[in-house]
N, C-alpha and C positions, 0 to 999 in steps of 0.2 A: 837871347835872340827870339823874337816872336815867331810863333809857328804860322805857316801859311796853309790855308785850306782852299781847295778848289771844289765847287759844288756845281754839278750839272742839275738842271731842273730847278734852278734857284728862284725862278718866278712862280713856282708852284706852292702848294700848301706846305709841304715838308721843307722845301728849300728855303722858304722865307723864314720859317720858325728856326731852322738850323742856323741860318745866317745870323739871326738875332742872338741865339745861344752862344755861338762861337765868338762873336764880337764882345760879348760880356766876359768871355774867357780870355780876352785880349789877343785873339787871333787876328791876322790879316786875312780877309776873306775875298776870294775871287769867285765870280760866278759866270757861268756860260748861259747865254740866252740866244734864242733863235731870232733871226731877222723876220719881222712881220710887218704887214701893211697897216696893222692896227696896234694900238698900245697894249702891251701884255705884261706890264710891270707894276700893276696896282698893288700887289702884295708886298713889294719891296721899295716902293717910292719913298716911303717914310724913312728908310735907311739911307737910300741914295742921296736924298735931299738934306740929310742931317750933317751940318758942318763938322761935327766931331768925328765923323767917320770918313772924312774926305781922303785921308791918307791910309785908311784901313779897309775900304770896301771898293772893289773894282768889278766892272762888268765887261765881258768879252763876247763878241758875236761868234757863234759856232753852232754846229749841228752834229748830233750823234751819228747821223748817216754819212757825214763828211769827214773822212779820216784826216785829210789835210788840215782842216780847221782845228780839229782836236789836237793833232800833233803840234801845230804851231802854238796853241795856247799852253799846253802842258810843258813844252820845251822852253817857253818864255817864263812861265810862272815858277816851274820847278817846285811844286807844292810838297809840304810834308805829308799832307793827307788829301785824298780825293774821295769825295762822297758822290757816288753815281746814283742820283735820284731821278734823272731824266728818263722819261718813258712815255709811250702811248698807254696810259694806265686805265682807260675805261674798258671794262670787260666786254660790255655790249658792243661797243664800237669796234673791238678787235675782230668780231665776226664779219664786219663790213670792210675792214682794212687789214686783213691778216698779213700781207706782205710788208706793209709799212710798220705794223706792230712788231714784226720779227726783226726788221732792220734797226729799229730804235731800241726796243726793250730787250732784244736778244743780242744782236751783233754789236750794238753800241758798247756793251760791256767788254766784248772781245777787243774792239778797237782800242779802248783805253788800256787794257791789260797788256796788249801787244806793244803799245807805245812805252809803257813803263819798263817792259822787258828790253825793248830795243835801245832805250836811252840809258839802261842800267841804273835806274833811279832807286832810291831807298824809300820811295813814297809808299805810305800805307793806303790801301784801297778798300773802300767799303762799297758793297753792292746791296742795294735795296731789292729784296725779293718779296714774295707775297704768299698769303695763305691759299691763294688760288692754285698753288702747286699741288695741294692735296685734293683728293676726290671725296666721294662719299665714304663714310666710315660707320654710319649708324648713329642714331640719336644718342646724345649724352656722351659720346666718345670724344676724346680730346687728342689733338695732334701735337707732337713734339719733334725734335730734331731727327729722331730715328724713325718717324712714321713714313709709310710708303707714299711716294708721290704718284699722283694720277690726275693731272690737270684736265679741265673740261672746256677750255677755251683757247683760242690762239694766243691771247694774252698770257694765260697760265703756262702754255708750252714755251713761249718766248722767255718768260722769267725762269722756267726750269733750265733752259739753256744757259742763261746768265748765272744761275746758281752753280751749275756744274762746271762751267768754264772758269769761274772764280776759284773753285776748289782745285781744278786741274792746274792752273797757273801757280797756285799756292804750293802744291805738292811737287810740281815738275821743276819750277824755277826758283823756289824759295822766296817768292814775293809775299809780302805781308798783305794778304787778300782775305777778306771776311765778308760774310753775308748776314743780313738781318732778315729773317722770315717774318715779315710784319703782317699781323692780322689787321682787319679794317680799322682805320683811325680817321677820325673826323675832327672838325673844328669850324668856326665861322669862316675860315679861309678855304674850306672844301670847295671843289669845283661845282658850278651850278647845275651840271648835268648828272651829278651823282645823287642817288636816291635820297640820302639823308638831307642834303642841302635843298634838293627839289621840294621836299616836304616842308622844311622850316621856312623856305622862301614863300611857298604858297600860303602857309598858315599865317605868316606875318602879314601878308597882303590881305588875306581873307578876314583876319580879326579887325583890320582897319577899315575895310570897304564892304565886307559881306558879299563879295562877288567872286565868281570863278568856280571851276571844277578841277579837282586834282585827279589826274589819270595815271594809274600805276600798273605794273605787271604783277610779278609773283610777290605778294605781300606776306607769304608764309616762309620765305627764305630766312634762315637764322644766321646771324653773323656775330662775331666777337668784336664789339665796337669799343675802341679806346679813344683817347685824345691825342692828337698829333704832337702836342708839346711833350707829353710823356715819352713818345716814341722817338723823337729826334734826340732827346737826351741819351737814350739807349744807343742810338747810332754812334754818337760820340764815344760813349763808354766802350763800345765794341772795339774801337780802334785804340783804346788806351791800355788794352791787355798786353801782357808780355808775348803771348802767342796768338796768332790769328785763328779764329774759329767761327762757327755759325751758330746763331741764336734765334729761337722763337721769341717774339715779343707780342704779348696779347694781354687779356684781362682775366681769363679763366671764366668768362661768362658768355652766354649767347642769348641774343634777343632777336625776334623777328621784325621785319619791316612793319608789320601790324602793331607789334609792341611799341615800336618807335612812335607811330602815329597816335596810338592810344595815350601814351605818356605825354606827348606834345599837346594833345587836346586837353588833357587833364590840367597841365600846367597853365594853359590859356583859359581854363574854365569854359571850354566848349563841350557841351553835352553831346556825346557821339553814340550812335547806335548803328549796328551793322545788320544788313539783311541779305539773304540770298547766298548762293555758293558759286564757286568757279568764276566764269566771266560775268555772271549775273550778280556777283556780290557788290553791294553798294554801302557807302557810308553816309549817314544822315545826321545833320545837326538838329537837336531838339531846341526849337526857338523859345523865346520868352512866353509866347502865347500857346506853347505846347504843340506846335506843328512841326512836321518833318521837312527839312530842307536838304536836298541832295547836294553834296559837295565833294564826294569821292567816288570814282568809278574805276573798275578794272578794264584795262584795254589790252587786247591780245598783241598789239604791236610792240608793247614794252616787255614782252617775254623773250628771253634768250633762246636760241636754238637748243642749247644744252646748259643746264644750270646745276649748281651744287646747293642742296637744300639746307645743309647744316655744317657750319664751320666754327670750331671752338678750340682755342689754343691752350697749351700747357707750358707756362713760362718758368717752370721749376729751375731749369739750367740758368736762365737769366737772373732769377732771384738769388741763386747761390753764388754765381760768379760776378755778375754785374751789380749785385745788390739792388735789383730792380723791384719796385713795388708801385703799381699804378696810383697816381695821386688823384685822378679824376674818376668819379663814379658816373654810371650811365645817366642818371637823372641830371647831374651837374652839366654833363656834356650837352644834352638836349636843351636844357634851360639856357645855357650860354649861347648856343646857336640861334635859338628863338629870339633872345634879347637883341643880339647883333642884327638879325635880319629885320626885326621890328623897327629898330632905330634907323636902319638903312631905308626901309620903306617910308618911314615918316619924313625923312629928308627929301625923298623923291615926290611924295604926295603933297607935302606942305611947303615946298620951296617956292 
């Protein structure tokens, strides 16, 4: 009998890749999407419209803030596995919408776990958490499953609640509930407001038109950036273990936002020089006639009220138990994102 999986956040980056992965594993995949006045399914339209998945892929309207809708869906589907990927996942936005962030990213997890407990289901539950659980630890230090938690944003705090409530329900009620502490993971499907995608989208348009200025905040923040495809496979592997547990998924490398920009410009053969410091730092392109052309500025409105400057993961446990090894290197990730955005820009400009 085919396994049934239910994915919250199926219209997002991870949800869409996970849906593809599970369908290839011969799962029947159900996804929850929020009702919206605008179309929000572009990442999964190719799945939904594929005739071969007509009896294997289903979408349901629901919201992690609405217990009734989540109860109705889980009770109807009775999935073997639930992947809770739905969240308000933008760290910067969480400072502007802390209550909503807590409702979705924190209490949403509790709602699902309580439904599993109430219905006495044997469903395996996966909770996506984040490296934002950790605070500062010092440069070159790495975080693992035993590291101290010290979140610096409403998003990080809400995910800390979801992490611990998953553990509480596992230990209190014997529910198969596990968390993946995922460090930053990107792809061509990354949301357009996230910094990596903001950079690649801008540079794709800039390389084709020569116009525009990229405005950024803290370009010295270092993150452990992996590829979403690697990470969703680990989400599945976490639920295939005999006993539920929590795992850090990362790449064991850290690069700054500035490193990302420098590499992207190198890939595109844009000669880039930096001048100034702090809010006065600027990025200039050296043109063919050896002149400077301003195209990157630092803008204080993009700084967070409180930020973490260095995050790097230690995935030793995942390597040992899940047999995890990142397939994508940092350069491959940046190159893939640029290629995808350039192709998209060409379609918009030349259609």
